[in-house]
Structures are given as structure tokens and as C-alpha cells.
N, C-alpha and C positions, 0 to 999 in steps of 0.2 A: 656264539650264534648271533647274528644281527637280524633284527626284526624290522618290518616296514615302519616308516616314519608315522608318527601319530598325527591325525588330522585335527584341525582346530575345534571342530564340533564333536569330536569322538566321545567326550565324557558327558554329554548332555542327555544321553539315553536314560530313561526312567522306567522302562518296561511297562509304560502305560499306567502306572500306579501312582496315585498322589495322596494316599491316605496314611502315609508314614510307615507302611509295611514294606517298602522297597528293600531296605537292608536285609530283612528276614527272608524275603523272596530270593534275593540275589545270593545270600548265604546258602540257602537250600539248593539253588541251582548249581552253585559251585560244588557242593558235596555230591550232587548227582553226576556232574561231569567227571569228577575224580573216580567215583564208584564205577561208572560205565567204562572208563579207560582201564582201570585195574582189572575188571572182569574181562575186557577184551584181550588183556594180556594173559588170561587164564588163571588169575589169582582167585582164591577163595577169600571172600571178604565178609566179615561179621561187623554188625553195628551194635554197640552196647544199648541195652534197653534204657539204662540210666546214664546221663551225661557224667562221665568220670574224668573229663579232661582230654579225651580224645574222641575222634569221630568214627574211626574204623580200626579193626584189628585184622591183620593178615598173617599168613605163615610165610616166612621168607628164610630160605636156607635152613630149614628144620627148626626155626624158633619163631615165636610170636613177636610181631612188631606193631607198634601203635602208630596211628596216623592222625594228625590234626590238619583239617582243611581250613584255610583262611582265605578270605576275599582280599585280594590286593586292591587298594583303592587310591584314588587321586586325593592328595591332601589339599594343596593349594598351589597356585602357579603351575609349574610343570613337574611337580614331585609326585612319585608313586610311593606309597607306604606299604611295606611288607611287615606285618606283626609276627612276632615269634613268642617269646616266653613270658608274657604278662598274663597274670590271672587276677581275679578280683575276689576279695573276701569281705563281705558286708560293705560293699561299695568302695572299698579301698584297693587300689592297684598295688600289686606286689610282684616281684620278680620270681619266676620259677627257677628252681635249681635244675641241674642236669638230670638228676634222678626223677624229678617230678614231670619233666617235659616229655611230650610224645617223642617217639624215635624219629619220625619223619614229619616234616611240614610240607604241605602242598598248598601253594599260593596260586589262586586263580585270578588272573587279570582278564576281566570280561567287559567288552564294550560292544557296541552294535557292529563293529567291524572286525573284531578279533577275540579269540579265546586262547590265552596262553597260560599254561600251568608250569610252575616252577617247583621242583622237588629238591628239598634241602634236608640233609641229615642234621640232627641236633648238634653233632660234634663240630659242624661248620660255624655255629653261632654261639659258641661258648665264650664267655668273657673271663677276664681275670677275676678270681674269687669264686668261680664255679657257677655263676648264674648264666642263664640263657639271655642273650640280647633281647631287649623288648621289641625293637623294630629296626628296620633298615629302610632308609629313604633313598631313592635314586631318581635322578632327572629323567624325564621322558626322552631327552636328547641323548643321554648316555645309553638308555635301554635300546634305543633305535640305532646305536652305533655312530651317532653324529659327533660325539665327543668321547674321549676316553675318560674313564673315571672309576673310582673304587670308593666304597664307603670307608671313611677314615677310621672308624671304630672297630672294624672287623677286617680280616685278611682275605676275604673271598669276594668274588664278583658274581652276583646272583644271575647275571646273564648266562653263565656257564651251566646253570641248573635248569634250563628249559627242558621239560620232560615231554610236553605236548604243545603243539601250536597249530591253530587253524585260523586262516585269514580270509576275509572277504576279498574277492578279486579287485574291488575298487582300490584297495591299498596298493596293489601291485601296479596300478596305472598312474599313481601319483608321481609326478616329476619333481625333483628338487629344484 
């Protein structure tokens, strides 16, 4: 699936907050977007009272499946970062194993002009040795279909994992 091209000012949106809480507010907004879409699909969604490494629990095909919601963010230049299996323990980052990771990762890319949710099963991001990949970075040009490309460390193209997309009409008016 090809999405509209990214505008030069698209990542300057700060939700009107300048007190350092923007990351928390965006993360919470991302969770609410995924929750609303899951419920719109008729899924029964539970949220753990205590953070146990996943954000939601759903029943899928007769079994419980865990969901981790992540904010997809702009790194630098034209790269978008999708984080997967990294956890921290006492301030130290470490890789999550396949058994420790949530069953599904939902990455929300949210700007003032678009909301795109990518749904990825943990089996798609398993690395040699059994650990989940920490992150995938992809160029905005590749995401918008302007260049072909694939992350060299993994064998999947995250563009195929778009689960939900909503675009401001201004993006559809942009000419190349």
C-alpha cells in the first residue's frame, strides 16, 4: 500500500504542549486510537491494571493475544523509527526474546496530516538467535512509495502491515 507523500512541515506538530509531556500525551493518544479501532472491529479488549509489557489483551481465534502499542517516530532526516523488542531494566536496554514479546505490535504514525497504524506479528521481527528486533527504520520516501526498499536486517516490508490509515485531504492535493 502506498501512502501520500510526506510534507516538509509534517513533523513539526507538537499538540500545543511545550512542557516535556508531549511524548506521554502522544503515546496515550496512540493507545486510544488502537483501542477504538479494535472495538470498532467488535473485539473485546482488556487493559492490564499493572504494566506487564503489553498494553492490551484480546481474544483472537479462541486464545488470548497480547498487544503492544508503540508510537512510530521521526528519528532524524527522513527516517521513521518503529521500535519492537527492546525493554529496559534498571535503565539498561536489553533485547526481548520471542516468548517475552507481545504477540502483536501496533505502531501508530501520527502527524497533523495523517494517522497510520501498522500491525505486525512478532514472528515477522524475529532475528537469528531468537531475539525480537529492536527497531526498524525506514525512509519517508520508501514509506510513501517514492523509492523501493526493505530493511536489510529483516525480511519483511512494514508497508505491507498497514492496518488503518486516515489522511487529511490536503495530502491528496499535493502534486509531485
